[in-house]
PDB file with SEQRES, HELIX, SHEET and CRYST1 records, atoms N, CA, C and O in Angstrom:
SEQRES   1 A   57  MET LYS LYS LEU PRO ILE GLY LEU MET LEU LEU PHE ILE          
SEQRES   2 A   57  ILE ILE THR PHE LEU PHE ASN LEU LEU GLY LEU MET HIS          
SEQRES   3 A   57  LEU VAL SER ILE PHE ILE THR SER PRO LEU LEU PHE LEU          
SEQRES   4 A   57  ALA ILE LEU ILE PHE VAL HIS TYR LEU ASN ASP ARG ASN          
SEQRES   5 A   57  ARG PHE ARG GLY PHE                                          
HELIX    1 AA1 ILE A    6  LEU A   24  1                                  19    
HELIX    2 AA2 ILE A   30  ASP A   50  1                                  21    
CRYST1    1.000    1.000    1.000  90.00  90.00  90.00 P 1           1          
ATOM      1  N   MET A   1      90.314  59.113  38.133  1.00  0.00           N  
ATOM      2  CA  MET A   1      89.101  59.320  38.908  1.00  0.00           C  
ATOM      3  C   MET A   1      88.131  58.165  38.651  1.00  0.00           C  
ATOM      4  O   MET A   1      87.912  57.770  37.505  1.00  0.00           O  
ATOM      5  N   LYS A   2      87.576  57.650  39.685  1.00  0.00           N  
ATOM      6  CA  LYS A   2      86.630  56.583  39.560  1.00  0.00           C  
ATOM      7  C   LYS A   2      85.308  57.106  38.980  1.00  0.00           C  
ATOM      8  O   LYS A   2      84.803  58.144  39.408  1.00  0.00           O  
ATOM      9  N   LYS A   3      84.762  56.385  38.014  1.00  0.00           N  
ATOM     10  CA  LYS A   3      83.525  56.787  37.383  1.00  0.00           C  
ATOM     11  C   LYS A   3      82.354  56.594  38.345  1.00  0.00           C  
ATOM     12  O   LYS A   3      82.175  55.520  38.919  1.00  0.00           O  
ATOM     13  N   LEU A   4      81.575  57.634  38.506  1.00  0.00           N  
ATOM     14  CA  LEU A   4      80.434  57.553  39.423  1.00  0.00           C  
ATOM     15  C   LEU A   4      79.204  57.088  38.658  1.00  0.00           C  
ATOM     16  O   LEU A   4      79.079  57.377  37.468  1.00  0.00           O  
ATOM     17  N   PRO A   5      78.293  56.372  39.313  1.00  0.00           N  
ATOM     18  CA  PRO A   5      77.063  55.969  38.628  1.00  0.00           C  
ATOM     19  C   PRO A   5      76.201  57.191  38.298  1.00  0.00           C  
ATOM     20  O   PRO A   5      76.289  58.241  38.933  1.00  0.00           O  
ATOM     21  N   ILE A   6      75.386  57.006  37.297  1.00  0.00           N  
ATOM     22  CA  ILE A   6      74.522  58.098  36.823  1.00  0.00           C  
ATOM     23  C   ILE A   6      73.544  58.529  37.920  1.00  0.00           C  
ATOM     24  O   ILE A   6      73.265  59.719  38.063  1.00  0.00           O  
ATOM     25  N   GLY A   7      73.039  57.603  38.671  1.00  0.00           N  
ATOM     26  CA  GLY A   7      72.082  57.957  39.727  1.00  0.00           C  
ATOM     27  C   GLY A   7      72.690  58.891  40.769  1.00  0.00           C  
ATOM     28  O   GLY A   7      72.029  59.820  41.233  1.00  0.00           O  
ATOM     29  N   LEU A   8      73.912  58.653  41.127  1.00  0.00           N  
ATOM     30  CA  LEU A   8      74.589  59.495  42.121  1.00  0.00           C  
ATOM     31  C   LEU A   8      74.820  60.894  41.550  1.00  0.00           C  
ATOM     32  O   LEU A   8      74.710  61.887  42.270  1.00  0.00           O  
ATOM     33  N   MET A   9      75.136  60.970  40.274  1.00  0.00           N  
ATOM     34  CA  MET A   9      75.357  62.291  39.659  1.00  0.00           C  
ATOM     35  C   MET A   9      74.045  63.057  39.529  1.00  0.00           C  
ATOM     36  O   MET A   9      74.019  64.275  39.705  1.00  0.00           O  
ATOM     37  N   LEU A  10      72.958  62.356  39.224  1.00  0.00           N  
ATOM     38  CA  LEU A  10      71.671  63.023  39.158  1.00  0.00           C  
ATOM     39  C   LEU A  10      71.241  63.515  40.544  1.00  0.00           C  
ATOM     40  O   LEU A  10      70.649  64.587  40.664  1.00  0.00           O  
ATOM     41  N   LEU A  11      71.528  62.759  41.558  1.00  0.00           N  
ATOM     42  CA  LEU A  11      71.243  63.192  42.925  1.00  0.00           C  
ATOM     43  C   LEU A  11      72.031  64.449  43.278  1.00  0.00           C  
ATOM     44  O   LEU A  11      71.503  65.350  43.929  1.00  0.00           O  
ATOM     45  N   PHE A  12      73.306  64.516  42.846  1.00  0.00           N  
ATOM     46  CA  PHE A  12      74.122  65.690  43.091  1.00  0.00           C  
ATOM     47  C   PHE A  12      73.572  66.894  42.349  1.00  0.00           C  
ATOM     48  O   PHE A  12      73.622  68.008  42.870  1.00  0.00           O  
ATOM     49  N   ILE A  13      73.043  66.698  41.135  1.00  0.00           N  
ATOM     50  CA  ILE A  13      72.432  67.799  40.364  1.00  0.00           C  
ATOM     51  C   ILE A  13      71.184  68.295  41.089  1.00  0.00           C  
ATOM     52  O   ILE A  13      70.963  69.504  41.158  1.00  0.00           O  
ATOM     53  N   ILE A  14      70.387  67.419  41.617  1.00  0.00           N  
ATOM     54  CA  ILE A  14      69.168  67.797  42.307  1.00  0.00           C  
ATOM     55  C   ILE A  14      69.498  68.582  43.582  1.00  0.00           C  
ATOM     56  O   ILE A  14      68.853  69.582  43.895  1.00  0.00           O  
ATOM     57  N   ILE A  15      70.516  68.107  44.308  1.00  0.00           N  
ATOM     58  CA  ILE A  15      70.901  68.785  45.557  1.00  0.00           C  
ATOM     59  C   ILE A  15      71.446  70.178  45.245  1.00  0.00           C  
ATOM     60  O   ILE A  15      71.116  71.140  45.939  1.00  0.00           O  
ATOM     61  N   THR A  16      72.272  70.295  44.214  1.00  0.00           N  
ATOM     62  CA  THR A  16      72.806  71.604  43.877  1.00  0.00           C  
ATOM     63  C   THR A  16      71.724  72.529  43.336  1.00  0.00           C  
ATOM     64  O   THR A  16      71.793  73.742  43.534  1.00  0.00           O  
ATOM     65  N   PHE A  17      70.721  71.969  42.653  1.00  0.00           N  
ATOM     66  CA  PHE A  17      69.605  72.779  42.182  1.00  0.00           C  
ATOM     67  C   PHE A  17      68.804  73.352  43.353  1.00  0.00           C  
ATOM     68  O   PHE A  17      68.423  74.523  43.343  1.00  0.00           O  
ATOM     69  N   LEU A  18      68.556  72.519  44.355  1.00  0.00           N  
ATOM     70  CA  LEU A  18      67.829  73.007  45.519  1.00  0.00           C  
ATOM     71  C   LEU A  18      68.680  74.034  46.278  1.00  0.00           C  
ATOM     72  O   LEU A  18      68.146  75.005  46.814  1.00  0.00           O  
ATOM     73  N   PHE A  19      69.977  73.826  46.323  1.00  0.00           N  
ATOM     74  CA  PHE A  19      70.893  74.790  46.952  1.00  0.00           C  
ATOM     75  C   PHE A  19      70.884  76.101  46.170  1.00  0.00           C  
ATOM     76  O   PHE A  19      70.988  77.177  46.758  1.00  0.00           O  
ATOM     77  N   ASN A  20      70.758  76.013  44.824  1.00  0.00           N  
ATOM     78  CA  ASN A  20      70.682  77.201  44.000  1.00  0.00           C  
ATOM     79  C   ASN A  20      69.375  77.963  44.241  1.00  0.00           C  
ATOM     80  O   ASN A  20      69.349  79.193  44.180  1.00  0.00           O  
ATOM     81  N   LEU A  21      68.293  77.228  44.514  1.00  0.00           N  
ATOM     82  CA  LEU A  21      67.043  77.903  44.847  1.00  0.00           C  
ATOM     83  C   LEU A  21      67.189  78.706  46.131  1.00  0.00           C  
ATOM     84  O   LEU A  21      66.630  79.796  46.253  1.00  0.00           O  
ATOM     85  N   LEU A  22      67.942  78.167  47.094  1.00  0.00           N  
ATOM     86  CA  LEU A  22      68.237  78.974  48.305  1.00  0.00           C  
ATOM     87  C   LEU A  22      69.026  80.217  47.964  1.00  0.00           C  
ATOM     88  O   LEU A  22      68.848  81.263  48.588  1.00  0.00           O  
ATOM     89  N   GLY A  23      69.897  80.106  46.974  1.00  0.00           N  
ATOM     90  CA  GLY A  23      70.621  81.276  46.519  1.00  0.00           C  
ATOM     91  C   GLY A  23      69.752  82.295  45.860  1.00  0.00           C  
ATOM     92  O   GLY A  23      69.975  83.496  46.010  1.00  0.00           O  
ATOM     93  N   LEU A  24      68.745  81.835  45.120  1.00  0.00           N  
ATOM     94  CA  LEU A  24      67.834  82.745  44.467  1.00  0.00           C  
ATOM     95  C   LEU A  24      66.934  83.472  45.494  1.00  0.00           C  
ATOM     96  O   LEU A  24      66.449  84.573  45.234  1.00  0.00           O  
ATOM     97  N   MET A  25      66.726  82.843  46.649  1.00  0.00           N  
ATOM     98  CA  MET A  25      65.946  83.474  47.711  1.00  0.00           C  
ATOM     99  C   MET A  25      66.808  84.329  48.623  1.00  0.00           C  
ATOM    100  O   MET A  25      66.330  84.843  49.635  1.00  0.00           O  
ATOM    101  N   HIS A  26      68.089  84.484  48.265  1.00  0.00           N  
ATOM    102  CA  HIS A  26      69.058  85.301  49.000  1.00  0.00           C  
ATOM    103  C   HIS A  26      69.314  84.768  50.397  1.00  0.00           C  
ATOM    104  O   HIS A  26      69.581  85.548  51.312  1.00  0.00           O  
ATOM    105  N   LEU A  27      69.238  83.460  50.582  1.00  0.00           N  
ATOM    106  CA  LEU A  27      69.587  82.836  51.840  1.00  0.00           C  
ATOM    107  C   LEU A  27      71.045  82.400  51.846  1.00  0.00           C  
ATOM    108  O   LEU A  27      71.677  82.300  52.897  1.00  0.00           O  
ATOM    109  N   VAL A  28      71.561  82.144  50.654  1.00  0.00           N  
ATOM    110  CA  VAL A  28      72.959  81.755  50.452  1.00  0.00           C  
ATOM    111  C   VAL A  28      73.437  82.593  49.262  1.00  0.00           C  
ATOM    112  O   VAL A  28      72.639  82.985  48.411  1.00  0.00           O  
ATOM    113  N   SER A  29      74.738  82.862  49.212  1.00  0.00           N  
ATOM    114  CA  SER A  29      75.249  83.667  48.121  1.00  0.00           C  
ATOM    115  C   SER A  29      75.090  82.951  46.782  1.00  0.00           C  
ATOM    116  O   SER A  29      75.447  81.782  46.642  1.00  0.00           O  
ATOM    117  N   ILE A  30      74.554  83.665  45.815  1.00  0.00           N  
ATOM    118  CA  ILE A  30      74.328  83.112  44.471  1.00  0.00           C  
ATOM    119  C   ILE A  30      75.673  82.882  43.779  1.00  0.00           C  
ATOM    120  O   ILE A  30      75.755  82.057  42.869  1.00  0.00           O  
ATOM    121  N   PHE A  31      76.711  83.582  44.182  1.00  0.00           N  
ATOM    122  CA  PHE A  31      78.040  83.384  43.579  1.00  0.00           C  
ATOM    123  C   PHE A  31      78.664  82.074  43.962  1.00  0.00           C  
ATOM    124  O   PHE A  31      79.629  81.636  43.336  1.00  0.00           O  
ATOM    125  N   ILE A  32      78.127  81.435  44.990  1.00  0.00           N  
ATOM    126  CA  ILE A  32      78.628  80.115  45.411  1.00  0.00           C  
ATOM    127  C   ILE A  32      77.752  79.005  44.775  1.00  0.00           C  
ATOM    128  O   ILE A  32      78.261  77.967  44.351  1.00  0.00           O  
ATOM    129  N   THR A  33      76.461  79.244  44.721  1.00  0.00           N  
ATOM    130  CA  THR A  33      75.556  78.186  44.283  1.00  0.00           C  
ATOM    131  C   THR A  33      75.543  77.988  42.777  1.00  0.00           C  
ATOM    132  O   THR A  33      75.427  76.856  42.307  1.00  0.00           O  
ATOM    133  N   SER A  34      75.660  79.062  42.015  1.00  0.00           N  
ATOM    134  CA  SER A  34      75.612  78.931  40.542  1.00  0.00           C  
ATOM    135  C   SER A  34      76.783  78.130  39.969  1.00  0.00           C  
ATOM    136  O   SER A  34      76.559  77.258  39.130  1.00  0.00           O  
ATOM    137  N   PRO A  35      78.028  78.396  40.395  1.00  0.00           N  
ATOM    138  CA  PRO A  35      79.120  77.552  39.876  1.00  0.00           C  
ATOM    139  C   PRO A  35      79.010  76.081  40.295  1.00  0.00           C  
ATOM    140  O   PRO A  35      79.426  75.192  39.551  1.00  0.00           O  
ATOM    141  N   LEU A  36      78.455  75.826  41.473  1.00  0.00           N  
ATOM    142  CA  LEU A  36      78.275  74.443  41.884  1.00  0.00           C  
ATOM    143  C   LEU A  36      77.312  73.700  40.980  1.00  0.00           C  
ATOM    144  O   LEU A  36      77.558  72.559  40.589  1.00  0.00           O  
ATOM    145  N   LEU A  37      76.195  74.372  40.646  1.00  0.00           N  
ATOM    146  CA  LEU A  37      75.226  73.767  39.738  1.00  0.00           C  
ATOM    147  C   LEU A  37      75.843  73.594  38.354  1.00  0.00           C  
ATOM    148  O   LEU A  37      75.639  72.564  37.711  1.00  0.00           O  
ATOM    149  N   PHE A  38      76.581  74.574  37.896  1.00  0.00           N  
ATOM    150  CA  PHE A  38      77.255  74.467  36.584  1.00  0.00           C  
ATOM    151  C   PHE A  38      78.233  73.284  36.568  1.00  0.00           C  
ATOM    152  O   PHE A  38      78.264  72.525  35.600  1.00  0.00           O  
ATOM    153  N   LEU A  39      79.012  73.126  37.608  1.00  0.00           N  
ATOM    154  CA  LEU A  39      79.979  72.040  37.658  1.00  0.00           C  
ATOM    155  C   LEU A  39      79.289  70.667  37.721  1.00  0.00           C  
ATOM    156  O   LEU A  39      79.761  69.700  37.124  1.00  0.00           O  
ATOM    157  N   ALA A  40      78.170  70.599  38.448  1.00  0.00           N  
ATOM    158  CA  ALA A  40      77.450  69.335  38.528  1.00  0.00           C  
ATOM    159  C   ALA A  40      76.899  68.913  37.165  1.00  0.00           C  
ATOM    160  O   ALA A  40      76.966  67.741  36.794  1.00  0.00           O  
ATOM    161  N   ILE A  41      76.359  69.875  36.433  1.00  0.00           N  
ATOM    162  CA  ILE A  41      75.828  69.556  35.096  1.00  0.00           C  
ATOM    163  C   ILE A  41      76.957  69.265  34.125  1.00  0.00           C  
ATOM    164  O   ILE A  41      76.835  68.384  33.274  1.00  0.00           O  
ATOM    165  N   LEU A  42      78.061  70.002  34.244  1.00  0.00           N  
ATOM    166  CA  LEU A  42      79.213  69.773  33.374  1.00  0.00           C  
ATOM    167  C   LEU A  42      79.800  68.375  33.571  1.00  0.00           C  
ATOM    168  O   LEU A  42      80.108  67.694  32.593  1.00  0.00           O  
ATOM    169  N   ILE A  43      79.955  67.947  34.800  1.00  0.00           N  
ATOM    170  CA  ILE A  43      80.500  66.617  35.087  1.00  0.00           C  
ATOM    171  C   ILE A  43      79.557  65.535  34.547  1.00  0.00           C  
ATOM    172  O   ILE A  43      80.010  64.528  34.003  1.00  0.00           O  
ATOM    173  N   PHE A  44      78.252  65.747  34.700  1.00  0.00           N  
ATOM    174  CA  PHE A  44      77.277  64.763  34.221  1.00  0.00           C  
ATOM    175  C   PHE A  44      77.334  64.640  32.698  1.00  0.00           C  
ATOM    176  O   PHE A  44      77.339  63.531  32.164  1.00  0.00           O  
ATOM    177  N   VAL A  45      77.377  65.776  32.001  1.00  0.00           N  
ATOM    178  CA  VAL A  45      77.421  65.757  30.524  1.00  0.00           C  
ATOM    179  C   VAL A  45      78.751  65.171  30.042  1.00  0.00           C  
ATOM    180  O   VAL A  45      78.779  64.435  29.056  1.00  0.00           O  
ATOM    181  N   HIS A  46      79.839  65.487  30.720  1.00  0.00           N  
ATOM    182  CA  HIS A  46      81.121  64.927  30.339  1.00  0.00           C  
ATOM    183  C   HIS A  46      81.139  63.390  30.541  1.00  0.00           C  
ATOM    184  O   HIS A  46      81.709  62.661  29.729  1.00  0.00           O  
ATOM    185  N   TYR A  47      80.536  62.936  31.586  1.00  0.00           N  
ATOM    186  CA  TYR A  47      80.463  61.476  31.832  1.00  0.00           C  
ATOM    187  C   TYR A  47      79.651  60.794  30.747  1.00  0.00           C  
ATOM    188  O   TYR A  47      80.053  59.745  30.244  1.00  0.00           O  
ATOM    189  N   LEU A  48      78.505  61.377  30.375  1.00  0.00           N  
ATOM    190  CA  LEU A  48      77.661  60.764  29.346  1.00  0.00           C  
ATOM    191  C   LEU A  48      78.338  60.796  27.984  1.00  0.00           C  
ATOM    192  O   LEU A  48      78.155  59.875  27.189  1.00  0.00           O  
ATOM    193  N   ASN A  49      79.102  61.816  27.700  1.00  0.00           N  
ATOM    194  CA  ASN A  49      79.755  61.969  26.415  1.00  0.00           C  
ATOM    195  C   ASN A  49      80.988  61.074  26.302  1.00  0.00           C  
ATOM    196  O   ASN A  49      81.346  60.678  25.193  1.00  0.00           O  
ATOM    197  N   ASP A  50      81.636  60.748  27.394  1.00  0.00           N  
ATOM    198  CA  ASP A  50      82.910  60.055  27.346  1.00  0.00           C  
ATOM    199  C   ASP A  50      82.799  58.532  27.482  1.00  0.00           C  
ATOM    200  O   ASP A  50      83.821  57.847  27.425  1.00  0.00           O  
ATOM    201  N   ARG A  51      81.613  57.990  27.655  1.00  0.00           N  
ATOM    202  CA  ARG A  51      81.477  56.573  27.953  1.00  0.00           C  
ATOM    203  C   ARG A  51      81.892  55.662  26.817  1.00  0.00           C  
ATOM    204  O   ARG A  51      82.742  54.792  27.008  1.00  0.00           O  
ATOM    205  N   ASN A  52      81.308  55.839  25.627  1.00  0.00           N  
ATOM    206  CA  ASN A  52      81.562  54.902  24.528  1.00  0.00           C  
ATOM    207  C   ASN A  52      82.268  55.593  23.367  1.00  0.00           C  
ATOM    208  O   ASN A  52      81.811  55.511  22.227  1.00  0.00           O  
ATOM    209  N   ARG A  53      83.332  56.245  23.638  1.00  0.00           N  
ATOM    210  CA  ARG A  53      84.069  56.949  22.581  1.00  0.00           C  
ATOM    211  C   ARG A  53      85.028  56.001  21.910  1.00  0.00           C  
ATOM    212  O   ARG A  53      85.727  55.227  22.565  1.00  0.00           O  
ATOM    213  N   PHE A  54      85.054  56.073  20.568  1.00  0.00           N  
ATOM    214  CA  PHE A  54      86.003  55.298  19.807  1.00  0.00           C  
ATOM    215  C   PHE A  54      87.360  55.950  19.869  1.00  0.00           C  
ATOM    216  O   PHE A  54      87.505  57.103  19.463  1.00  0.00           O  
ATOM    217  N   ARG A  55      88.366  55.245  20.367  1.00  0.00           N  
ATOM    218  CA  ARG A  55      89.680  55.841  20.599  1.00  0.00           C  
ATOM    219  C   ARG A  55      90.701  55.473  19.516  1.00  0.00           C  
ATOM    220  O   ARG A  55      91.872  55.831  19.638  1.00  0.00           O  
ATOM    221  N   GLY A  56      90.296  54.791  18.500  1.00  0.00           N  
ATOM    222  CA  GLY A  56      91.194  54.453  17.406  1.00  0.00           C  
ATOM    223  C   GLY A  56      91.790  53.067  17.550  1.00  0.00           C  
ATOM    224  O   GLY A  56      91.516  52.360  18.520  1.00  0.00           O  
ATOM    225  N   PHE A  57      92.592  52.689  16.599  1.00  0.00           N  
ATOM    226  CA  PHE A  57      93.197  51.346  16.572  1.00  0.00           C  
ATOM    227  C   PHE A  57      94.539  51.337  17.181  1.00  0.00           C  
ATOM    228  O   PHE A  57      95.184  50.290  17.239  1.00  0.00           O  
TER     229      PHE A  57                                                      
END                                                                             
């Protein structure tokens, strides 16, 4: 998978957060919006954690 820039991932988190707000207002199902927000944050944290890992000799 091609590594995405941090700005694009932050934009995806913001979009899913706004989509989750629609879910909290019962305009969209919360069962769809919450996992999307979770996955967006999980991918972002995984990308930040995996960048400069020492892989051994």
